[in-house]
Structures are given as structure tokens and as C-alpha cells.
BATORMI-951891 format. One record per residue (C-alpha): x, y, z; residue number from 1. Coordinates in nm, 2 decimals. Example, Ala and Ser with C-alpha at 12.3 -4.5 7.8 and 13.67 -1.06 7.14 Angstrom:
<rs>
- 1.23,-0.45,0.78,1
- 1.37,-0.11,0.71,2
</rs>
This chain:
<rs>
- -0.67,1.59,1.96,1
- -0.76,1.61,1.59,2
- -1.11,1.71,1.50,3
- -1.14,1.44,1.23,4
- -1.01,1.08,1.19,5
- -0.97,0.93,0.87,6
- -0.83,0.61,0.65,7
- -0.79,0.52,0.30,8
- -0.93,0.22,0.14,9
- -0.68,0.08,-0.13,10
- -0.61,-0.24,-0.33,11
- -0.22,-0.26,-0.38,12
- 0.00,-0.56,-0.48,13
- 0.33,-0.62,-0.35,14
- 0.52,-0.68,-0.66,15
- 0.83,-0.80,-0.48,16
- 0.63,-1.10,-0.34,17
- 0.47,-1.15,-0.70,18
- 0.83,-1.19,-0.84,19
- 0.93,-1.40,-0.55,20
- 0.60,-1.64,-0.60,21
- 0.69,-1.66,-0.97,22
- 1.05,-1.77,-0.92,23
- 0.93,-2.02,-0.66,24
- 0.67,-2.16,-0.88,25
- 0.95,-2.18,-1.17,26
- 1.20,-2.34,-0.94,27
- 0.95,-2.61,-0.85,28
- 0.84,-2.67,-1.22,29
- 1.20,-2.73,-1.30,30
- 1.23,-2.99,-1.03,31
- 0.89,-3.18,-1.08,32
- 0.91,-3.51,-1.26,33
- 0.58,-3.45,-1.46,34
- 0.73,-3.13,-1.62,35
- 1.04,-3.28,-1.76,36
- 1.10,-3.23,-2.11,37
- 0.78,-3.00,-2.17,38
- 0.76,-2.66,-2.29,39
- 0.57,-2.54,-1.96,40
- 0.66,-2.22,-1.84,41
- 0.56,-1.91,-1.61,42
- 0.68,-1.56,-1.71,43
- 0.64,-1.24,-1.54,44
- 0.63,-0.92,-1.75,45
- 0.52,-0.59,-1.61,46
- 0.19,-0.63,-1.47,47
- 0.10,-0.96,-1.67,48
- 0.20,-1.32,-1.61,49
- 0.23,-1.56,-1.91,50
- 0.17,-1.91,-1.87,51
- 0.27,-2.14,-2.15,52
- 0.18,-2.51,-2.12,53
- 0.17,-2.84,-2.35,54
- -0.19,-2.91,-2.27,55
- -0.48,-2.82,-2.06,56
- -0.38,-3.05,-1.78,57
- -0.02,-2.89,-1.75,58
- -0.20,-2.54,-1.78,59
- -0.41,-2.63,-1.48,60
- -0.12,-2.77,-1.28,61
- 0.07,-2.43,-1.35,62
- -0.20,-2.24,-1.24,63
- -0.25,-2.44,-0.93,64
- 0.16,-2.42,-0.86,65
- 0.12,-2.02,-0.90,66
- -0.19,-1.97,-0.69,67
- -0.03,-2.17,-0.39,68
- 0.28,-2.00,-0.41,69
- 0.08,-1.66,-0.43,70
- -0.12,-1.75,-0.13,71
- 0.18,-1.86,0.05,72
- 0.33,-1.50,-0.02,73
- 0.02,-1.32,0.09,74
- -0.06,-1.20,-0.27,75
- -0.43,-1.16,-0.30,76
- -0.58,-1.39,-0.56,77
- -0.89,-1.18,-0.63,78
- -0.67,-0.93,-0.79,79
- -0.56,-1.17,-1.05,80
- -0.77,-1.12,-1.39,81
- -0.73,-1.44,-1.58,82
- -0.73,-1.40,-1.98,83
- -0.88,-1.64,-2.23,84
- -0.68,-1.95,-2.34,85
- -0.51,-1.92,-2.66,86
- -0.34,-2.15,-2.90,87
- 0.03,-2.08,-2.92,88
- 0.32,-2.20,-3.16,89
- 0.41,-2.56,-3.13,90
- 0.08,-2.69,-3.03,91
- 0.09,-2.54,-2.69,92
- -0.16,-2.35,-2.48,93
- -0.10,-1.97,-2.35,94
- -0.28,-1.79,-2.09,95
- -0.22,-1.44,-1.98,96
- -0.30,-1.33,-1.62,97
- -0.33,-0.96,-1.54,98
- -0.25,-0.83,-1.20,99
- -0.50,-0.55,-1.11,100
- -0.38,-0.28,-0.89,101
- -0.62,0.02,-0.73,102
- -0.99,0.02,-0.71,103
- -1.17,0.07,-1.02,104
- -1.42,0.35,-1.07,105
- -1.71,0.10,-1.04,106
- -1.61,-0.05,-0.73,107
- -1.53,0.29,-0.58,108
- -1.87,0.41,-0.65,109
- -2.02,0.09,-0.50,110
- -1.80,0.13,-0.20,111
- -1.91,0.50,-0.16,112
- -2.29,0.40,-0.20,113
- -2.24,0.12,0.07,114
- -2.10,0.34,0.32,115
- -2.37,0.61,0.28,116
- -2.63,0.37,0.31,117
- -2.54,0.28,0.67,118
- -2.63,0.65,0.77,119
- -2.33,0.68,0.97,120
- -2.16,1.03,1.03,121
- -1.86,0.97,0.81,122
- -1.78,1.10,0.45,123
- -1.65,0.89,0.18,124
- -1.43,1.04,-0.12,125
- -1.31,0.89,-0.43,126
- -0.93,0.99,-0.48,127
- -0.83,0.84,-0.82,128
- -0.79,0.47,-0.75,129
- -0.85,0.48,-0.37,130
- -1.15,0.59,-0.14,131
- -1.09,0.81,0.17,132
- -1.32,0.79,0.45,133
- -1.34,1.07,0.73,134
- -1.52,1.12,1.06,135
- -1.55,1.27,1.39,136
- -1.59,0.94,1.57,137
- -1.33,0.64,1.56,138
- -1.62,0.39,1.62,139
- -1.78,0.48,1.31,140
- -1.46,0.44,1.11,141
- -1.44,0.10,1.27,142
- -1.79,0.01,1.16,143
- -1.71,0.11,0.81,144
- -1.41,-0.10,0.80,145
- -1.60,-0.39,0.92,146
- -1.87,-0.34,0.67,147
- -1.63,-0.32,0.36,148
- -1.46,-0.62,0.49,149
- -1.79,-0.83,0.48,150
- -1.86,-0.72,0.13,151
- -1.72,-0.85,-0.18,152
- -1.60,-0.59,-0.44,153
- -1.41,-0.82,-0.66,154
- -1.07,-0.69,-0.53,155
- -0.87,-0.72,-0.23,156
- -0.91,-0.40,0.01,157
- -0.67,-0.28,0.24,158
- -0.71,0.01,0.50,159
- -0.40,0.22,0.54,160
- -0.34,0.59,0.68,161
- -0.58,0.53,0.98,162
- -0.54,0.84,1.20,163
</rs>
């Protein structure tokens, strides 16, 4: 029996699911009557999604289609960072959506602070873009997971490597 148990708190996105959702959204746009003849499109470039639409109504429709596909594929909408809406060529609108990976330093510090405030016999350590929590009692680790799920850190948290 190990002397200590641990788990990692991470925020990761499955990019295969992102690609699938973008492809499904693109297919739906090509088949919908209200998008016929428009310059509306959704493209995935690295860790950014670019949305181009004729007007604001179509842009909101594209976002709605994309978010619906993401939620059906299990992609967390919390990890999307919406850029500002810009004028593009030909009188179209463009918006860039960045996909956030990992836990930023502010959220990591907030997670560690919240864990320490609980006065449980666990240690939390920041390791680049994740947080490792260790302790001698599995019940304390379960309480930490419950605490972290109840708080909002502006990113979707996953708990991996529970041992």
C-alpha cells in the first residue's frame, strides 16, 4: 500500500473532437437554406477557430451551431476565448475564437489557495500548467475534488492520474 496518494488537476481539450465538431458545423452550414449564397464559414487553424459571416445575425447563428456541436462532442465551452468582432473584406464580419489549454498561473494559484484554506492534510503543488495534489488519505483527496468542482476557475478542470 503506497504511503501517499495523488492526482493531477489539468485542463485539456481533445483536438480530434474539436476538428470533428468544426467539420460537422461546416457540413450543417453548407446544407442550411439560410446560409445559401452567403460568405459564411468556420475554419480551424491550429488552436484558433475563425468565423466569417455576412452580418451579425449570421455570425450569431454560426456561433450557436458551433457551440451546439461542441457540447454534443463533449468539448468544454469554458475553454473558448472569444475575440472581438472585426470588419473584414467584402463587408463581412470576422471573429477569432482561441482554444485555451492548461491552467494559467492565476487559476493555479487560486486552486492552491482554495485547497490550503480547507485545512486538509494534503499538499498542492503547481507543475507548469497543472496542479498536483498529494495526501495520505483518499477521503481528503475526494473532498478536494469535490471542492474544486464546486468552484469556477474559468476553465474546465479534469482530474487525472488518481493513485
